[in-house]
PyMOL commands that place a pseudoatom at each C-alpha (Angstrom):
pseudoatom trace, name=CA, resn=UNK, resi=1, chain=A, elem=C, hetatm=0, pos=[76.878, 59.648, 106.021]
pseudoatom trace, name=CA, resn=UNK, resi=2, chain=A, elem=C, hetatm=0, pos=[78.026, 63.266, 105.923]
pseudoatom trace, name=CA, resn=UNK, resi=3, chain=A, elem=C, hetatm=0, pos=[81.414, 64.378, 107.170]
pseudoatom trace, name=CA, resn=UNK, resi=4, chain=A, elem=C, hetatm=0, pos=[82.321, 67.973, 107.816]
pseudoatom trace, name=CA, resn=UNK, resi=5, chain=A, elem=C, hetatm=0, pos=[85.684, 69.606, 108.176]
pseudoatom trace, name=CA, resn=UNK, resi=6, chain=A, elem=C, hetatm=0, pos=[86.171, 72.181, 110.870]
pseudoatom trace, name=CA, resn=UNK, resi=7, chain=A, elem=C, hetatm=0, pos=[88.475, 75.112, 110.385]
pseudoatom trace, name=CA, resn=UNK, resi=8, chain=A, elem=C, hetatm=0, pos=[90.316, 76.409, 113.403]
pseudoatom trace, name=CA, resn=UNK, resi=9, chain=A, elem=C, hetatm=0, pos=[90.914, 80.146, 113.562]
pseudoatom trace, name=CA, resn=UNK, resi=10, chain=A, elem=C, hetatm=0, pos=[94.512, 81.180, 114.139]
pseudoatom trace, name=CA, resn=UNK, resi=11, chain=A, elem=C, hetatm=0, pos=[95.238, 83.931, 116.644]
pseudoatom trace, name=CA, resn=UNK, resi=12, chain=A, elem=C, hetatm=0, pos=[96.358, 87.258, 115.204]
pseudoatom trace, name=CA, resn=UNK, resi=13, chain=A, elem=C, hetatm=0, pos=[99.364, 87.041, 117.529]
pseudoatom trace, name=CA, resn=UNK, resi=14, chain=A, elem=C, hetatm=0, pos=[100.469, 83.905, 115.636]
pseudoatom trace, name=CA, resn=UNK, resi=15, chain=A, elem=C, hetatm=0, pos=[100.284, 85.371, 112.116]
pseudoatom trace, name=CA, resn=UNK, resi=16, chain=A, elem=C, hetatm=0, pos=[100.584, 89.036, 111.125]
pseudoatom trace, name=CA, resn=UNK, resi=17, chain=A, elem=C, hetatm=0, pos=[101.907, 91.219, 108.305]
pseudoatom trace, name=CA, resn=UNK, resi=18, chain=A, elem=C, hetatm=0, pos=[104.024, 94.339, 108.294]
pseudoatom trace, name=CA, resn=UNK, resi=19, chain=A, elem=C, hetatm=0, pos=[104.072, 97.083, 107.395]
pseudoatom trace, name=CA, resn=UNK, resi=20, chain=A, elem=C, hetatm=0, pos=[100.334, 97.573, 107.251]
pseudoatom trace, name=CA, resn=UNK, resi=21, chain=A, elem=C, hetatm=0, pos=[99.401, 99.702, 105.398]
pseudoatom trace, name=CA, resn=UNK, resi=22, chain=A, elem=C, hetatm=0, pos=[102.140, 99.673, 102.761]
pseudoatom trace, name=CA, resn=UNK, resi=23, chain=A, elem=C, hetatm=0, pos=[102.643, 100.594, 99.126]
pseudoatom trace, name=CA, resn=UNK, resi=24, chain=A, elem=C, hetatm=0, pos=[101.996, 96.967, 98.193]
pseudoatom trace, name=CA, resn=UNK, resi=25, chain=A, elem=C, hetatm=0, pos=[104.842, 94.986, 99.738]
pseudoatom trace, name=CA, resn=UNK, resi=26, chain=A, elem=C, hetatm=0, pos=[104.147, 93.079, 102.964]
pseudoatom trace, name=CA, resn=UNK, resi=27, chain=A, elem=C, hetatm=0, pos=[106.173, 90.630, 105.043]
pseudoatom trace, name=CA, resn=UNK, resi=28, chain=A, elem=C, hetatm=0, pos=[104.296, 87.730, 106.620]
pseudoatom trace, name=CA, resn=UNK, resi=29, chain=A, elem=C, hetatm=0, pos=[105.368, 86.930, 110.167]
pseudoatom trace, name=CA, resn=UNK, resi=30, chain=A, elem=C, hetatm=0, pos=[104.250, 83.619, 111.576]
pseudoatom trace, name=CA, resn=UNK, resi=31, chain=A, elem=C, hetatm=0, pos=[104.751, 81.401, 114.582]
pseudoatom trace, name=CA, resn=UNK, resi=32, chain=A, elem=C, hetatm=0, pos=[104.326, 78.533, 112.102]
pseudoatom trace, name=CA, resn=UNK, resi=33, chain=A, elem=C, hetatm=0, pos=[107.277, 77.695, 109.888]
pseudoatom trace, name=CA, resn=UNK, resi=34, chain=A, elem=C, hetatm=0, pos=[105.493, 75.356, 107.499]
pseudoatom trace, name=CA, resn=UNK, resi=35, chain=A, elem=C, hetatm=0, pos=[103.549, 75.548, 104.277]
pseudoatom trace, name=CA, resn=UNK, resi=36, chain=A, elem=C, hetatm=0, pos=[100.667, 77.965, 103.868]
pseudoatom trace, name=CA, resn=UNK, resi=37, chain=A, elem=C, hetatm=0, pos=[98.133, 79.014, 101.248]
pseudoatom trace, name=CA, resn=UNK, resi=38, chain=A, elem=C, hetatm=0, pos=[98.023, 82.794, 100.848]
pseudoatom trace, name=CA, resn=UNK, resi=39, chain=A, elem=C, hetatm=0, pos=[95.054, 84.480, 99.182]
pseudoatom trace, name=CA, resn=UNK, resi=40, chain=A, elem=C, hetatm=0, pos=[94.181, 88.152, 98.834]
pseudoatom trace, name=CA, resn=UNK, resi=41, chain=A, elem=C, hetatm=0, pos=[90.653, 89.350, 98.035]
pseudoatom trace, name=CA, resn=UNK, resi=42, chain=A, elem=C, hetatm=0, pos=[89.525, 92.747, 96.777]
pseudoatom trace, name=CA, resn=UNK, resi=43, chain=A, elem=C, hetatm=0, pos=[86.452, 94.631, 98.036]
pseudoatom trace, name=CA, resn=UNK, resi=44, chain=A, elem=C, hetatm=0, pos=[84.263, 92.752, 95.530]
pseudoatom trace, name=CA, resn=UNK, resi=45, chain=A, elem=C, hetatm=0, pos=[85.386, 89.408, 96.996]
pseudoatom trace, name=CA, resn=UNK, resi=46, chain=A, elem=C, hetatm=0, pos=[87.453, 88.441, 93.956]
pseudoatom trace, name=CA, resn=UNK, resi=47, chain=A, elem=C, hetatm=0, pos=[90.729, 86.576, 94.478]
pseudoatom trace, name=CA, resn=UNK, resi=48, chain=A, elem=C, hetatm=0, pos=[93.502, 88.861, 93.228]
pseudoatom trace, name=CA, resn=UNK, resi=49, chain=A, elem=C, hetatm=0, pos=[96.442, 86.844, 94.567]
pseudoatom trace, name=CA, resn=UNK, resi=50, chain=A, elem=C, hetatm=0, pos=[96.757, 83.125, 95.281]
pseudoatom trace, name=CA, resn=UNK, resi=51, chain=A, elem=C, hetatm=0, pos=[99.943, 81.239, 96.082]
pseudoatom trace, name=CA, resn=UNK, resi=52, chain=A, elem=C, hetatm=0, pos=[101.198, 78.268, 98.025]
pseudoatom trace, name=CA, resn=UNK, resi=53, chain=A, elem=C, hetatm=0, pos=[104.092, 79.328, 100.241]
pseudoatom trace, name=CA, resn=UNK, resi=54, chain=A, elem=C, hetatm=0, pos=[106.663, 76.751, 101.356]
pseudoatom trace, name=CA, resn=UNK, resi=55, chain=A, elem=C, hetatm=0, pos=[108.020, 78.838, 104.250]
pseudoatom trace, name=CA, resn=UNK, resi=56, chain=A, elem=C, hetatm=0, pos=[105.351, 81.175, 105.610]
pseudoatom trace, name=CA, resn=UNK, resi=57, chain=A, elem=C, hetatm=0, pos=[107.452, 83.074, 108.153]
pseudoatom trace, name=CA, resn=UNK, resi=58, chain=A, elem=C, hetatm=0, pos=[109.361, 85.885, 106.448]
pseudoatom trace, name=CA, resn=UNK, resi=59, chain=A, elem=C, hetatm=0, pos=[107.585, 85.460, 103.095]
pseudoatom trace, name=CA, resn=UNK, resi=60, chain=A, elem=C, hetatm=0, pos=[107.380, 88.707, 101.107]
pseudoatom trace, name=CA, resn=UNK, resi=61, chain=A, elem=C, hetatm=0, pos=[103.997, 89.379, 99.549]
pseudoatom trace, name=CA, resn=UNK, resi=62, chain=A, elem=C, hetatm=0, pos=[104.293, 91.832, 96.654]
pseudoatom trace, name=CA, resn=UNK, resi=63, chain=A, elem=C, hetatm=0, pos=[100.960, 93.139, 95.397]
pseudoatom trace, name=CA, resn=UNK, resi=64, chain=A, elem=C, hetatm=0, pos=[100.658, 95.446, 92.406]
pseudoatom trace, name=CA, resn=UNK, resi=65, chain=A, elem=C, hetatm=0, pos=[97.160, 96.687, 93.138]
pseudoatom trace, name=CA, resn=UNK, resi=66, chain=A, elem=C, hetatm=0, pos=[95.454, 100.082, 93.390]
pseudoatom trace, name=CA, resn=UNK, resi=67, chain=A, elem=C, hetatm=0, pos=[95.293, 101.811, 96.767]
pseudoatom trace, name=CA, resn=UNK, resi=68, chain=A, elem=C, hetatm=0, pos=[92.562, 100.386, 98.976]
pseudoatom trace, name=CA, resn=UNK, resi=69, chain=A, elem=C, hetatm=0, pos=[91.669, 97.818, 101.604]
pseudoatom trace, name=CA, resn=UNK, resi=70, chain=A, elem=C, hetatm=0, pos=[92.046, 94.104, 100.877]
pseudoatom trace, name=CA, resn=UNK, resi=71, chain=A, elem=C, hetatm=0, pos=[91.470, 90.893, 102.810]
pseudoatom trace, name=CA, resn=UNK, resi=72, chain=A, elem=C, hetatm=0, pos=[94.469, 88.622, 103.367]
pseudoatom trace, name=CA, resn=UNK, resi=73, chain=A, elem=C, hetatm=0, pos=[93.567, 84.986, 104.101]
pseudoatom trace, name=CA, resn=UNK, resi=74, chain=A, elem=C, hetatm=0, pos=[96.266, 82.579, 105.235]
pseudoatom trace, name=CA, resn=UNK, resi=75, chain=A, elem=C, hetatm=0, pos=[95.542, 78.870, 105.584]
pseudoatom trace, name=CA, resn=UNK, resi=76, chain=A, elem=C, hetatm=0, pos=[97.949, 76.511, 107.336]
pseudoatom trace, name=CA, resn=UNK, resi=77, chain=A, elem=C, hetatm=0, pos=[97.641, 72.983, 108.671]
pseudoatom trace, name=CA, resn=UNK, resi=78, chain=A, elem=C, hetatm=0, pos=[97.112, 74.651, 112.070]
pseudoatom trace, name=CA, resn=UNK, resi=79, chain=A, elem=C, hetatm=0, pos=[94.175, 76.813, 110.986]
pseudoatom trace, name=CA, resn=UNK, resi=80, chain=A, elem=C, hetatm=0, pos=[93.063, 79.898, 109.094]
pseudoatom trace, name=CA, resn=UNK, resi=81, chain=A, elem=C, hetatm=0, pos=[93.337, 83.648, 109.672]
pseudoatom trace, name=CA, resn=UNK, resi=82, chain=A, elem=C, hetatm=0, pos=[91.877, 86.541, 107.723]
pseudoatom trace, name=CA, resn=UNK, resi=83, chain=A, elem=C, hetatm=0, pos=[92.861, 90.152, 108.224]
pseudoatom trace, name=CA, resn=UNK, resi=84, chain=A, elem=C, hetatm=0, pos=[92.581, 93.485, 106.479]
pseudoatom trace, name=CA, resn=UNK, resi=85, chain=A, elem=C, hetatm=0, pos=[95.596, 94.920, 104.738]
pseudoatom trace, name=CA, resn=UNK, resi=86, chain=A, elem=C, hetatm=0, pos=[95.845, 98.366, 103.235]
pseudoatom trace, name=CA, resn=UNK, resi=87, chain=A, elem=C, hetatm=0, pos=[97.664, 99.534, 100.145]
pseudoatom trace, name=CA, resn=UNK, resi=88, chain=A, elem=C, hetatm=0, pos=[98.457, 103.239, 100.120]
pseudoatom trace, name=CA, resn=UNK, resi=89, chain=A, elem=C, hetatm=0, pos=[99.536, 105.432, 97.234]
for i in range(1, 89): cmd.bond("trace and resi %d" % i, "trace and resi %d" % (i + 1))
show_as sticks, trace
zoom trace
């Protein structure tokens, strides 16, 4: 017997970051107040940031990375969202 897990996509209105782009510091805004897994990927698909956040809403994400476009992936018990974030010089 094979079981599969489905992943529900979160709406971008429920989770977003600001400012975007920034110089590397972002604030996560979320309609969900619980725990979340935050990952950031570079253009090569490598994980450059990975943390479990106890209170997602208002969490400050501080990335010391070169200027460019990255993918932010946030996983909560309510679902998953991925979005592009930009780091400017």
